[in-house]
C-alpha positions in Angstrom: -46.0 8.8 -4.8 -49.4 9.2 -6.5 -52.4 11.6 -6.6 -55.6 10.8 -4.7 -58.8 12.9 -4.9 -61.5 12.4 -2.4 -65.0 13.9 -2.5 -67.2 15.2 0.2 -70.7 16.7 -0.1 -69.4 20.2 -1.2 -65.6 19.8 -1.9 -63.0 17.8 -3.7 -59.7 17.3 -1.7 -56.4 16.6 -3.5 -53.7 14.6 -1.7 -50.3 13.1 -2.5 -50.2 9.6 -1.0 -47.4 7.1 -0.5 -47.6 3.3 -0.6 -45.8 1.1 1.9 -45.2 -2.7 1.5 -44.7 -5.0 4.5 -44.8 -8.7 4.2 -46.3 -8.4 0.7 -49.2 -6.3 2.0 -49.7 -2.7 1.0 -50.7 0.2 3.2 -50.9 3.9 2.3 -50.5 7.2 4.1 -51.0 10.8 3.2 -47.7 12.3 2.3 -48.9 15.9 1.6 -52.2 17.7 1.5 -52.4 20.0 -1.6 -55.8 21.6 -0.8 -59.3 21.6 -2.3 -59.8 21.5 -6.1 -61.5 24.9 -6.1 -58.6 26.5 -4.1 -56.0 25.0 -6.5 -57.9 26.1 -9.6 -57.9 29.7 -8.3 -54.4 29.6 -6.9 -52.8 28.1 -10.0 -55.2 29.7 -12.5 -55.8 26.4 -14.1 -58.8 24.2 -15.1 -59.6 21.0 -13.2 -57.8 18.8 -15.7 -54.8 21.0 -15.6 -54.6 20.9 -11.8 -54.8 17.0 -11.9 -52.0 17.0 -14.5 -49.9 19.4 -12.4 -50.5 17.3 -9.2 -49.3 14.1 -11.1 -46.2 15.8 -12.3 -45.5 17.1 -8.7 -46.0 13.5 -7.3 -43.5 12.2 -9.9 -40.9 14.8 -8.8 -41.4 13.8 -5.1 -40.9 10.1 -6.0 -37.6 10.9 -7.8 -36.4 13.0 -5.0 -37.1 10.4 -2.4 -35.3 7.7 -4.4 -32.2 10.0 -4.5 -32.4 10.8 -0.8 -33.2 7.1 0.1 -34.5 8.4 3.4 -36.8 5.6 4.4 -35.7 2.0 5.0 -38.0 -0.7 6.4 -36.2 -3.5 8.3 -38.5 -6.4 9.3 -38.3 -7.4 12.9 -39.6 -10.5 14.5 -39.6 -10.5 18.4 -40.3 -14.3 18.4 -37.2 -15.3 16.5 -34.7 -17.3 18.5 -31.1 -15.8 18.5 -28.3 -18.3 18.0 -26.2 -18.9 21.0 -22.6 -17.4 21.1 -23.2 -15.7 17.7 -21.6 -12.3 17.2 -24.4 -9.9 16.2 -22.9 -6.5 16.9 -19.9 -5.2 14.9 -17.8 -2.0 15.0 -17.6 -0.2 11.6 -16.1 3.1 12.6 -12.7 2.0 11.3 -13.9 2.1 7.7 -13.0 5.8 7.3 -9.5 4.9 8.5 -9.4 2.0 6.0 -10.0 4.5 3.2 -6.9 6.5 4.3 -4.9 3.3 4.7 -5.5 2.2 1.1 -5.0 5.7 -0.3 -1.5 5.6 1.3 -0.9 2.3 -0.7 0.1 0.5 2.5 -1.3 -2.7 1.0 1.2 -2.4 -1.8 4.0 -1.9 0.7 2.9 -5.1 2.6 2.7 -7.0 -0.7 6.4 -6.1 -1.5 7.5 -7.1 2.0 5.6 -10.5 1.7 7.3 -11.2 -1.6 10.7 -10.6 0.0 10.1 -12.9 3.0 7.7 -15.6 1.6 5.7 -16.1 4.9 2.2 -17.4 4.8 0.3 -15.0 7.1 -1.6 -11.9 5.9 0.7 -9.1 7.0 -1.5 -6.5 5.3 -4.5 -7.5 7.5 -2.4 -7.6 10.6 -0.8 -4.1 10.0 -4.2 -2.5 9.2 -5.9 -4.0 12.2 -3.1 -2.9 14.5 -3.3 0.7 13.1 -7.1 0.8 13.6 -6.8 -0.6 17.1 -4.0 1.8 18.0 -6.1 4.8 16.9 -9.6 3.7 18.1 -8.8 1.6 21.2 -5.1 1.8 22.2 -4.1 -1.3 24.2 -1.7 -4.3 24.2 -1.2 -6.6 21.3 -3.4 -9.2 22.8 -6.2 -6.7 23.5 -5.8 -5.3 20.0 -6.3 -8.8 18.6 -9.5 -9.2 20.7 -10.7 -5.7 19.6 -10.1 -6.6 15.9 -12.6 -9.5 16.4 -15.3 -7.0 17.0 -14.8 -5.2 13.6 -17.1 -5.7 10.7 -14.3 -7.7 8.9 -13.0 -10.0 11.6 -9.4 -11.2 11.4 -8.5 -14.5 9.7 -5.1 -14.8 11.3 -4.0 -16.1 14.7 -2.4 -14.2 17.7 1.0 -15.7 17.1 1.0 -14.3 13.6 1.0 -10.7 15.1 4.2 -11.4 17.0 5.9 -12.8 13.9 4.7 -9.9 11.8 6.0 -7.3 14.3 9.6 -8.6 13.8 9.3 -8.2 10.1 7.8 -4.8 10.3 10.6 -3.7 12.6 13.2 -4.9 10.1 11.4 -3.0 7.2 10.7 0.1 9.2 13.0 2.4 7.1 11.5 1.0 3.9 7.9 1.5 5.1 8.6 5.1 6.2 10.2 6.1 2.9 7.4 4.5 0.8 4.8 6.0 3.1 6.2 9.5 2.5 6.1 9.1 -1.2 2.6 7.7 -1.2 1.3 10.5 1.1 1.5 12.9 -1.9 -1.5 11.1 -3.3 -3.5 12.6 -0.4 -1.9 16.0 0.2 1.1 18.1 -0.7 3.8 17.8 1.9 5.5 20.9 3.3 9.1 19.8 3.6 10.6 23.3 3.5 10.8 23.2 7.3 11.4 20.0 9.4 10.9 19.8 13.2 12.8 17.3 15.3 12.5 16.3 18.9 13.3 13.2 21.1 11.6 11.5 24.0 12.0 8.1 25.7 9.9 5.3 27.0 10.4 3.1 30.1 9.8 -0.6 30.5 8.7 -2.3 33.7 11.6 -4.7 33.8 14.4 -5.1 36.3 17.4 -5.7 34.1 18.5 -3.9 30.9 19.5 -5.7 27.7 21.2 -4.8 24.4 18.5 -2.2 23.5 16.7 -1.2 26.7 19.3 0.6 28.7 19.4 2.6 31.9 19.4 6.3 31.1 17.9 9.7 32.0 14.1 9.1 31.9 11.7 11.8 31.0 9.5 10.6 33.9 12.5 10.1 36.3 11.8 6.4 36.6 14.5 3.9 37.6 13.6 1.6 34.7 15.4 0.7 31.5 14.4 3.0 28.6 14.6 3.4 24.8 14.8 6.7 23.0 12.8 7.8 20.0 13.5 10.7 17.7 10.6 12.0 15.5 10.9 14.3 12.5 7.8 16.3 11.4 7.1 18.4 8.3 6.0 22.0 8.2 2.4 21.0 8.9 3.3 18.9 11.9 2.7 15.6 10.1 5.2 12.9 11.0 7.8 12.4 8.4 10.2 9.8 9.8 11.3 8.4 13.2 14.1 6.3 14.7 14.6 4.5 18.0 17.9 4.1 19.8 19.4 2.7 23.0 18.2 4.3 26.2 21.7 5.3 27.4 22.6 7.1 24.1 22.8 10.9 23.9 19.8 12.2 21.9 22.0 14.7 20.1 23.8 12.0 18.1 20.4 10.6 16.9 19.7 13.4 14.5 22.5 13.0 11.9 21.7 9.3 11.0 17.9 10.1 10.6 18.7 13.2 8.5 21.0 11.2 6.3 18.3 8.6 5.7 15.8 11.4 4.9 18.2 13.0 2.4 18.9 9.6 0.7 15.6 7.7 0.9 13.2 10.6 0.8 15.2 12.6 -1.7 15.0 15.7 0.4 18.1 18.0 0.5 16.7 21.5 0.9 15.0 22.2 4.3 15.3 24.2 7.5 15.9 22.1 10.6 14.2 23.3 13.7 14.6 22.0 17.3 15.0 23.0 20.9 18.3 23.8 22.5 18.9 20.3 23.7 19.6 19.1 20.1 21.7 22.1 19.2 25.2 20.6 19.4 28.0 22.0 17.3 28.0 18.8 15.0 24.3 19.2 14.4 24.7 22.9 13.5 27.6 22.1 11.1 25.7 19.3 9.4 22.7 21.7 8.8 24.8 24.6 7.7 25.9 23.2 4.3 24.5 23.0 0.8 20.8 23.9 0.8 20.1 23.4 4.5 19.8 25.8 7.4 18.7 25.6 11.0 16.6 27.5 13.6 17.1 26.4 17.2 16.1 27.9 20.6 18.8 29.6 22.5 19.0 30.0 26.3 19.7 33.7 27.2 21.5 32.5 30.4 24.1 30.6 28.2 24.9 33.6 26.0 28.1 35.6 26.4 27.6 38.6 28.6 27.9 41.1 25.8 25.4 39.3 23.6 23.1 38.8 26.6 23.0 42.6 27.3 22.2 43.4 23.6 19.5 40.8 23.5 17.8 42.2 26.7 17.9 45.8 25.7 14.5 47.3 24.8 15.9 49.2 21.8 16.8 48.3 18.2 13.6 46.4 17.4 11.9 46.2 14.0 8.2 45.3 13.5 7.6 41.9 11.8 5.7 42.3 8.5 6.4 46.0 8.3 8.4 47.6 5.4 9.7 50.3 7.7 13.4 50.1 8.7 13.0 52.5 11.7 14.2 50.9 14.9 11.7 50.9 17.8 12.1 51.2 21.6 9.4 48.9 22.9 9.2 51.1 26.1 7.9 54.0 23.9 4.9 52.0 22.6 1.5 51.9 24.4 0.6 48.3 24.6 -2.7 48.8 26.4 -4.1 49.5 23.0 -5.8 46.3 21.7 -4.2 46.7 18.2 -0.7 47.1 19.6 -1.1 44.0 21.6 -1.0 41.8 18.5 2.1 43.4 17.0 5.4 41.4 16.9 8.9 42.9 17.2 12.3 41.4 16.5 16.0 42.2 16.2 19.0 40.2 14.8 22.4 39.9 16.5 25.4 38.3 14.7 27.1 35.8 16.9 30.7 34.6 17.1 30.7 30.8 16.6 32.3 28.0 14.5 29.5 28.4 12.0 27.9 31.6 10.6 24.8 32.2 12.7 22.7 35.1 14.1 20.5 35.4 17.1 16.9 36.4 16.5 15.3 38.1 19.5 11.5 38.5 19.4 9.1 40.5 21.6 5.4 39.9 21.7 3.3 42.3 23.8 0.5 39.7 23.9 2.7 37.1 25.6 4.6 39.6 27.7 
């Protein structure tokens, strides 16, 4: 930026102008009109020389600001230039923010340790990262993921058959990857492991015959296809902690204990509250989470309660208000829930249950949901 002063018959005009260079030729344009010299002298209460000095200082400030902002970029374009045939000229770069997370999680170090163990020649770090980017940005088959990776700014330098070889290795090292990933996740955020949530699902395969792993079982989608089961453990923030897969004909209740034992050992977690739905609330799972520093919270079907416990649970009396210091029991029929404030209140009561382990039933009532 620089100062330009132009004169007419009666006035002097002060401008800030900007220079542009294109193909070694210079052009200028007016960046800002400051006003006439007489106006500026009166406005600033300065002499003519002082106004010129102020304008030069202002132009310098604008130059520094523009360099910091870096707002203008000139890209030369020639409409007559011939484009090479079959040359890739457009690339996806939206994966770069995922790449930052990938390396903050030290997944490259995990891949390096795995490669040192197996001594293969392909780049398992590049394969794993591309598969993750593709799974998030463009979920598809392994072949389609490989094709999608070719559109990224950093195209793959491995072959398709390397992906299939890498998947076998990643499957064998799944437990190690999960344990290391949990430890490395603390570089990004503090993990809330005071409460762990667990649930299972299953996936079907469009094949006719089952095998050693894909078995016929009860499908979530009621399909007559072989399935595999998967159990996923999440932390208190809903971020995945660990998972395991098992045969499709296996009861999901027995999948919990091996995964918890691995978390206790490999993740060095021993104090947490286990939460799940009623389907994973077997007696063995309750006993396993009722020792040392662990506890459990599971949903309970009212229909499956003993008659006496069911009657107490369904009574409208004996409720306390959540968050209140008052020990006065409330009958929810005596409260006016048409009031907007009362709608957001939450009530509960606790009932001791007779069972092989010491447990209590917590009954809640929410006017909002009611």
